[in-house]
Each structure stands twice: as C-alpha cells, then as structure tokens.
C-alpha positions, 0 to 999 in steps of 0.5 A: 358147841365145843369140839376137841381136836387131836391129831398126829398120834403116831402110835407105835406098834409096841410100848417102846420109846421113839425119838424120846417119846412113848407115843401111847403114854402121850396119847393117854395123857391127852385123853385123860386131860380132855375127859375132864373138859366138857365137850360135845365131840372129839375129832381126830385128824389123821396119822393115828399109826406110826408106820403104815396103817395097822388094824391092831393099833386102830383097835387099841385107839378105839378101846382107849377112847371107850375107856375114857368114856369118849363116845362121840368122835369123828376120824379122818386119815393122814398120810400114815393111815389107810382109808379102807382099814380105818373105815373098817376099824371105826365103823365108817364104811358108809363114808368110804368112797372108793378108797377115800374116807370123807363125809359131812356132819350137820350143820356145817362140818366137812371132813376131807381125806388127804391121805395121798397128799391130794383129793381125787377129782370126785372128792373135790367135786363133792367138796365144791357142791357141799361148800356151795350148799353152805353159802349162808353159813361158815363151813368148818373143815377138818383135814389132815394136810394144811391146804397150803404151805405154812412156813415149816421148810421140812414139811413144805418141801417134802410133804405139802398138800398138792392142790392149794389152788383148787382148794382155795378156789372152792373155798372162795366160792363161799362168801363167808369165812371158811375155817380149816382145822388140820394137823400134819405139820406138828406145830401150832400155826394160824394162817389167814388167806383170802376167806380161809382161816387155817389152824394147824394143831400140834401133835400128841407125839412131838413137835417139829422145829419149824425153821430147819429144812431137816427134821429136828425135834422142837419139844415133846409136849403133847397137845390138843385144840379146843374149838368153841362154835356159836352163832356169832363166833368161833373161838379156838385155843391150843392146850399143852399137856404137861406132866 
C-alpha cells in the first residue's frame, strides 16, 4: 500500500502572497505532482486553513482534490482547524466525537485529533484500546502535532504537544514498533524513541529554520511524503516540488 501524506497547507483566504508564498499555488503544485504518482490513498494531516477554520477554504480544497482526481483521502485537523467545520465539509460527521475528529481505518491506520494541542481523556482511552487491539501488528498513526519535542526551538517552546508521556506510555503497550506520521513543525525530521518511529513531514506552504527560537523562514519549497507499507517493512521518503 502506498500512502501520500501532505500537511500544513495554510491556505490563505484570498489569492495573495503571504511570507513570500502563494499558498494556493504551492498546494496545487503538490497536487499535480502526486496525481502523477501511483498511490492508494492520500492523508492530509492538518492546518488546512491559514487562520481559523473557514468553510469556504475547506470546500476549495475539496474541489481541487476532485479536479486532480484524488478521490480516496483521509483528513485530520491541526491547530488552525475546527473539527466540527472540518467534519461537516468533508463528510466525516460519523467520526466526530464531541468536538474531536478521530477514527480508525483497517487494517492498522489510526487518525488522532490534536487540534487543541492535546487529546481528551476520552480520545486517549479510545487510542489505548485501539493500540491494544493491534498488538500483533505495527500501528501507523497520523496526527498533526509531533508527539514529543523535536529540536525546533520556535515550535518546541510555543506549540508543542502537551501529553508526550501519556502518548509514549500508550504506544509502549504495543510490543511492535509504532509508526507516527505528523506535521506542524514545517520541517523534515525523523526521531526514534522507545518503540516509536516518528516522521515529521514538511509543509506545502513553507519550511521553518529549525535552529532559531524566533520564527524564521528556511525555504519556500513545498513537499509531500511517500509511505510504502508492505508485510515486512515501511519505506518512507520526502519529495520536494521544485518549479
């Protein structure tokens, strides 16, 4: 199975340049690139909207996916999104639990909601039960926030996930390696801790310079991630989309 992950679209309300980037054009560049690659499904891991969630932006994204004939995809929210509006716009109301959007897809794909920077106790309990039920397989988890700090001071100090210990404890209940694919940090990072293999995917918008405490643009090249899963291995690589 081949999954393509895209993340942190930050689509601006209008066709304007923000931080030197046309967010809509960058997103369309990525869609064009992935439409030419054989894949089974696409996962969008949050921050679809630039500001707070806007329904018209979600509809625009949905229309662009259809235009490029990308029909099988799954979506979760980021800190710039709203689970209620997201579920309404993408027909995911059955997966909305109170105000959190999380769900499971056979055989081993887990989608978590970290819009608030943390998961409710109800979601964590669901996650724990799901991990336990997959104790003979390798769970593949998609979430917006990296589950623990990752060496990007600007993000670690201001916008980090608030429950790293709880997340780690739940994942360690599975005896097999757990694979986490996320975004949020606008960087390409691989981090292995205990039995958790975490892969941060760069944004379609811009990438953040990872050594400063203050926000600084590193570069503006959009990217996506290829994830190839078979019975014996997971292979993943990041592809940047150049003009």
